C-alpha positions in Angstrom: 147.7 73.2 149.2 148.1 76.3 151.4 144.3 76.9 151.3 143.5 73.4 152.5 145.9 73.8 155.4 144.3 77.1 156.3 140.8 75.5 156.1 142.0 72.5 158.2 143.5 74.8 160.9 140.4 77.0 161.0 138.2 74.0 161.2 140.2 72.6 164.1 140.1 75.9 165.8 136.4 76.2 165.5 135.9 72.6 166.7 138.0 73.3 169.8 136.0 76.4 170.6 132.8 74.5 170.4 134.1 71.7 172.6 135.4 74.3 175.1 132.0 76.0 175.2 130.2 72.7 175.8 132.6 71.8 178.6 132.2 75.2 180.2 128.4 75.2 180.0 128.3 71.7 181.5 130.6 72.8 184.4 128.2 75.8 185.0 125.2 73.5 185.1 126.9 71.2 187.7 127.9 74.2 189.8 124.3 75.6 189.5 122.7 72.3 190.5 125.1 71.9 193.5 124.4 75.5 194.6 120.6 75.0 194.4 120.6 71.8 196.6 120.7 72.7 200.3 123.6 71.1 202.2 122.5 68.1 204.2 119.1 67.8 202.6 118.3 64.1 202.1 115.2 62.3 201.0 113.2 61.0 203.9 112.7 57.2 204.4 108.9 57.2 204.0 108.6 53.5 204.9 110.3 53.9 208.2 108.7 57.3 209.0 105.2 56.0 208.2 105.8 52.8 210.2 106.5 55.0 213.3 103.5 57.3 212.5 101.1 54.4 212.1 102.3 52.1 214.9 99.2 52.7 217.1 96.7 52.7 214.3 93.9 50.1 214.3 94.2 49.9 210.5 97.9 49.9 210.0 97.9 48.9 206.3 95.5 51.7 205.4 97.4 54.2 207.5 100.8 53.3 206.0 99.4 53.5 202.5 97.9 56.9 203.0 101.0 58.1 204.9 103.3 56.8 202.2 101.4 58.7 199.5 101.5 61.9 201.6 105.2 61.4 202.4 106.1 60.9 198.8 104.4 64.1 197.8 105.5 66.3 200.7 108.9 64.6 201.6 108.0 64.9 205.3 106.0 63.1 208.0 105.1 64.9 211.2 106.7 63.4 214.4 104.7 61.2 216.7 101.7 59.0 216.1 99.2 61.8 215.6 98.9 65.5 215.4 102.0 67.7 215.1 100.8 68.9 211.7 102.6 72.2 212.1 105.9 70.4 211.5 104.7 69.5 207.9 102.1 71.9 206.5 102.0 70.1 203.1 101.1 66.9 204.9 98.4 68.6 207.0 96.8 70.4 204.0 96.3 67.4 201.8 92.7 66.3 201.6 90.5 63.6 200.0 87.8 64.2 197.5 85.4 64.5 200.4 87.4 67.2 202.0 88.7 65.1 204.9 92.4 64.9 205.9 94.1 62.4 203.6 97.2 62.0 205.7 97.1 60.2 209.1 
């Protein structure tokens, strides 16, 4: 009887250590993820940004589709209706198979 009580106590002790370790590692992961995310960084609204970028385009549907693809990959759209590529280098460097600028 004494041996079964000792086994039960040791089992509960080991189980509580495992649970404590899992909780602690989960807390560290949450803290790590929060620390890696810059404060105030939010996803850009690609639909709105591309609508503003393509408002003067003669082919708005094509412009918005290309802009939306670039925005989703780069998470930025240069300001204005054309140019300003220095504000978003990823957007500026994306090209088509033919070597032309993909992003309007």
